[in-house]
N, C-alpha and C positions, 0 to 999 in steps of 0.2 A: 281875261279882261283887265285892264289896267286902271289902278285907282289914280284918279287926276286930283283928287283933293277938291275938286269942284262941288260947290254946294248947289242943291236943287231945291228951291223954295216952293212950297205949297203942293208938293207932290205926295200923295198917300197911296198906298196900296187900295186898290178898287176890290180887293176880297176882305181883308182884315182891318184896313184902316191905319196901318202902321205908316208913320211918316218915313218917307223915303229921302234922305238928304244927301247921301253919297252913291257914287256908282255901285259900290258893293252892296247896297241895299235893293237894288233892281232885280227883279227875276230875269229869266233869260229865255230867248225864243229858240226854236229848234236849231237854228243856225249859230247859236251861242252869243248873238247880240243882245245887247240890254233890252229889257222890256219895262218901259217906264209906266206902265198901268198896274202891274202886280209886283209884289216884293220877292225876294229870293226864298222866303219861308213857304210862300204860296204858289210860285210858278217857277219850274225849272224846265229848261230844254223843251219848251213849247207846250207843256201841259202842267196842269193843277197837281201839286204835290198831294192834295186829298181831292180827288174829283168826286166824291160821293159825300163829302160833308154838307150837312144841311145848314141852312141859315141859324137855326136854333143852336147847332152843335158849335158854328163859328162864334156866335155870341158868347157862348158859355167859355170856349177856348179864350177868346179876347178877355173876357171878365176875369178869367183865372191868372192871365198874365198881367193884368193892370194891378190886381190885388197883390200878386208876387212882387210887383215893383213898388209897393206901399200906398197905393190908393184903397180908401175905404171901400168895402163891398158894395154898399148901396150906389156911391157914387159911380164905382165902375160898371155896375148893371145898368144904371141910367145912361150913361155915355155910350156903352156898347149897343143898347137898345135903341138909342136915337141916331147912331152913327150907321152900323152895318146895313140896315135895309135900304139905305140911301146910296150905297156904292154900287158901281156898275155890275160887278157879278150878281148882286142880289136884288137889284132895283125891279127887274121882271116879275119877282114874286110878291111884291107888296108887303103889307104886315100881316097877312092872314097867316103866315107860318109862325108867327111869334105866339 
């Protein structure tokens, strides 16, 4: 996949919520083409990298990443809990799994 430097506004991974701003951020389909729904960390070669992760585990994982990036834990928890359940991968579960 060639990096074009082209910016992609408003695309976020529908599994973890990561902003996908460049081609290298996109996951890949089974044929190697870019997948603009899921990021490279969540989706590679047409499958989820962590197919058995629960919504709760994803929220914890995303919170940890945001805290490591300098966000206060309370803010990271609030943002993750408000965002993750509304992403396409998790929407079908609703909030009963929180």
